Each structure stands twice: as C-alpha cells, then as structure tokens.
DRENDO-1510 file (C-alpha; in Angstrom, 1 decimal, always signed):
<recs>
REC; n; res; u; v; w
REC; 1; MET; +6.8; -27.5; +6.2 .
REC; 2; THR; +4.5; -29.7; +4.2 .
REC; 3; LEU; +1.5; -28.7; +2.2 .
REC; 4; ASP; -1.0; -30.1; +4.8 .
REC; 5; ARG; +0.5; -28.2; +7.7 .
REC; 6; ALA; +0.6; -25.0; +5.7 .
REC; 7; VAL; -3.1; -25.3; +4.8 .
REC; 8; LEU; -4.0; -26.0; +8.5 .
REC; 9; MET; -1.9; -23.1; +9.7 .
REC; 10; PHE; -3.4; -20.7; +7.1 .
REC; 11; ALA; -6.9; -21.8; +8.1 .
REC; 12; GLY; -6.2; -21.3; +11.7 .
REC; 13; PHE; -4.7; -17.9; +11.1 .
REC; 14; MET; -7.7; -16.8; +9.0 .
REC; 15; VAL; -10.2; -17.9; +11.7 .
REC; 16; LEU; -8.4; -15.9; +14.4 .
REC; 17; PHE; -7.9; -12.9; +12.1 .
REC; 18; SER; -11.5; -12.8; +11.0 .
REC; 19; LEU; -12.7; -13.3; +14.6 .
REC; 20; SER; -10.6; -10.3; +15.8 .
REC; 21; LEU; -11.8; -8.2; +12.9 .
REC; 22; GLY; -15.4; -9.2; +13.7 .
REC; 23; LEU; -15.0; -8.2; +17.3 .
REC; 24; TYR; -13.2; -4.9; +16.7 .
REC; 25; VAL; -14.1; -3.7; +13.2 .
REC; 26; SER; -17.4; -5.0; +11.9 .
REC; 27; SER; -19.6; -8.0; +12.5 .
REC; 28; TYR; -19.6; -8.7; +8.8 .
REC; 29; TRP; -16.1; -10.2; +9.2 .
REC; 30; PHE; -17.7; -13.2; +10.9 .
REC; 31; LEU; -18.9; -14.2; +7.4 .
REC; 32; LEU; -15.3; -14.9; +6.6 .
REC; 33; THR; -15.0; -17.1; +9.6 .
REC; 34; GLY; -18.0; -19.1; +8.4 .
REC; 35; PHE; -16.6; -19.3; +4.9 .
REC; 36; VAL; -13.3; -20.7; +6.2 .
REC; 37; GLY; -15.2; -23.3; +8.3 .
REC; 38; LEU; -17.3; -24.4; +5.3 .
REC; 39; ASN; -14.2; -24.7; +3.2 .
REC; 40; LEU; -12.6; -26.9; +5.8 .
REC; 41; ILE; -15.6; -29.2; +5.9 .
REC; 42; GLN; -15.7; -29.3; +2.1 .
REC; 43; ALA; -12.0; -30.0; +1.9 .
REC; 44; SER; -12.3; -32.9; +4.4 .
REC; 45; MET; -15.0; -34.5; +2.3 .
REC; 46; THR; -13.6; -34.0; -1.2 .
REC; 47; GLY; -9.8; -33.5; -0.8 .
REC; 48; PHE; -10.0; -30.3; -2.9 .
REC; 49; CYS; -8.7; -27.1; -1.3 .
REC; 50; PRO; -8.0; -23.9; -3.2 .
REC; 51; ALA; -5.3; -22.9; -0.6 .
REC; 52; ALA; -3.5; -26.2; -1.2 .
REC; 53; ILE; -3.3; -25.3; -4.9 .
REC; 54; VAL; -1.7; -22.0; -4.1 .
REC; 55; PHE; +0.7; -23.5; -1.6 .
REC; 56; ARG; +1.7; -26.2; -4.1 .
REC; 57; LYS; +2.5; -23.6; -6.8 .
REC; 58; LEU; +4.6; -21.8; -4.2 .
REC; 59; GLY; +6.7; -25.0; -4.0 .
REC; 60; LEU; +5.7; -26.6; -0.7 .
REC; 61; ALA; +6.3; -30.4; -0.4 .
REC; 62; PRO; +3.1; -32.4; -0.8 .
REC; 63; GLY; +1.5; -34.1; +2.1 .
REC; 64; GLY; -1.0; -36.9; +2.1 .
REC; 65; ALA; -4.3; -35.0; +2.6 .
REC; 66; PHE; -4.8; -32.9; -0.5 .
REC; 67; ARG; -4.7; -33.8; -4.2 .
</recs>
C-alpha cells in the first residue's frame, strides 16, 4: 500500500466513523467530520498532510501526491 492510498483510506474511515458517532452518540462528533473535510481540501491545495507524515514514519512507500 502506498502512502497516498493509506491517507485516503484513513480519511474515509474517519469520515464514516465520525458520522456514525454523530448519529448515535453526540452531534458534536460532526465537528470531526468537518475537520477531516477541511484537512482534505487543505491537503489538495498545499500537498501537506499531517497523516501523511505519520504514515511515512511508519514506513509506507511514498506516492506522488504528498511531500
């Protein structure tokens, strides 16, 4: 698995996870959904993603999207 795919999978998981928590636990969890969405927009414009840094340190092979 490349770094790019890991970041996209993690973002998708976090969106689904925060949506389910927002529906069943507290509506404040929808703030996490918004944060993930804003981070995806920011990463697409700048190429900087904090999750990519973590996955790179875990040893995933680099992809072409993140620096």
